[in-house]
Residue, then its C-alpha position, 0 to 999 in steps of 0.5 A: m908292257n903298257n909303258d913299253i906299248t905307249q913308247l912304241t906307239a909314239e915311235a910309230v906315230g912319229l915315224l908315220k908323220s915322216l912318211i906321210a910328209i913324204p909323197s910316195v904314189s906308186r912307182d915314185e916311192s923312193r924318198a919314202a924308202d929312203c926315210l925308212q931305210q934310215y929309220i931302221e938302220l938307225q935302230g942298229m939294224e941292217t937293211g936290204r934294198k931293192g928298187n923301192n923295197v926295203w927289208s931287214l932280217s932279224p939278227l942270228f938269222d937261223l935257217r933251221k927255224p921257220t921264217l915269218l914275213l911281216n909286210s906291208h906297203i909304202d905306196t899310195v894312190k894319188p889323192v882324190g878331189g875333195w880333200r880338206h886338209d893337205p893330203f901331204k901334211p900330217t895333221l894330228e887332232s886333239n881326239g887322236k885322229l891323224y889325217g894324211l894321205g896313206s895314213n890309213d892304207a897302209g902306213a898305220s900298218v907299215v909302222s905298227l908292224l915295224q915296231v913289233f919287228l924291232q921289238l921281238c928281235r930283241t927276244s928269242q923267238p921259235y922263228n926268224l923274222i923279216f920285215l918288208a916294205s914293199c912298193e907298187e902294191e896299189v898297182s900290183g907292180k912287177e917292181g914291187i914284192e914280186s921282185v923282192l921274194p927271190q932275194l929273200p930267204p925261205i919263207d913259211f908265213a906272212l902277216v900282211g898289214e892292210p886296214t882290217e880293224m885288226q880282224p884276220a882275213i884268212a882268205e882274199k879274193g884274186l883278180m883277173v881282168l879280161d879284155v874282150t873284142a868283137t870285130g864287124r865291118s863299117g858301113h853307112a848308118a843310113r843304109e843296110e850296110g856293115d857288120n855292127a860290132i856293137y851288137k856282137v857283143l851284146d850276148d857276151i855281155a849279158w852272159f857276164r851279167d847272168y852267169r854263176f859259177p857253181k862253187v861258192s866260197p864260205l868266206l869269200g862267197p861266189v866269184k864275181m864278174s863285172v863289165t866295167q868299160v865299153n868302147a866303140g864307134t867313131q861317129h854317129n853315121v858310121i856302123p863300128d867295125r870294132c867294139t871292145f869291153v873290160v871285164d873285172i873278175r874277182s876270184n875266190e880260192c875255188y878256182t885258179n884264175q886260169e881255171l876260170f878263164d878256161l871255163i869262160t871262153p867257150h861260152l863267148k862269141c867274141e875273142a877274150r884276152a886276159r891281162s894276167f893270171r898272176l893275182s890269185s885268190s888266197h887262203v889260210p886253213a882256219d886251224h892254222p897255229l896263228v889263226r887259232r891264236a888269233v881267235f883265242l885273242g877274241r879276233v874274228p876270222f873273215g874273208s876279204p874282197t879287197l886285193s893286196d900283195q898276198a895275191l903274190m905270195p906263194f906261201p900262206s899268209l894272214k892279212m890283218g892291220p889297224g884302220k878300216s878298209s873303207r877310209s882307203h882311197t878317200a879324201d881326208e884319210f885318217v887313222f886313230v893313234r889308238e888304233i896303231e896302239e891297239a895293233i902293236g899290242l895285239y901284233l906282240e900278243l899274236l906272234d910273241g912265242t907263237s908257232i907259225r906252223 
């Protein structure tokens, strides 16, 4: 088995280097999708594709069996300033550190899950397998996983690859963004004229700062609300007749986004509009067979504050992958080869012959 893991790791690292060398910023992933699709087909597997999403089903797919989805994403954020390495040139150092944009988030998960998928497809399992490399995850785009799920057979459970140091995230915070608007009346700042829209938002901003929702998750903690943008005024001597601000709301599994919106709006004097309710919090019971199996393997379940494609999955899911979340979206992003090797081994131990429901 150790020799097999070594070979699978070498395959995974080689593919990851190829993906790093192909810029795949969100909504511009077509070349990376081409590369991945060609690789899967060279392994003798059939593929499906919609836009820049690529998937493959295990042979002899049997609808009488439950279905497990292995998913991660091929898109990246734009490279930030401060890179000392070329973000699109895979650089492997002697200590096993592989630099490159998307190496950690989430290229290492993509290539590890793919090798595990190919390996498990060679054996008999009590479930069907689908491997899906999705696009637009970093922007929660509607042409990503949300567009693909209707094309796939019914799914019973998903394992989502994101950098969690191979610890199982059994809950994940959701996201709702509010645009709040106050309307006043313009006037000259030197005279007692106008109705200042900035003053109208002050109480509402203070409410978002101070309010605490009563339901607190043991895994995800409280709902978190942060005012992140404020915009008003055209020049120093004109009373502004309009002021807008943006609120970033991270929901726990105790509330749906719609419920939070309905609870928030009666407290506000200004008009609030939600950009979307679709990015929900997710949660899988601690006694689910895959969670119990992960614990048996020495993994420690936790609640994740960061968003992933789990938010768009209408079925139970678990987030678990190689790398560290703190490396994501940073200059000189990297992953260790040993983390990919550990991931492949742990994924196989977690999934081989295991019940998924």
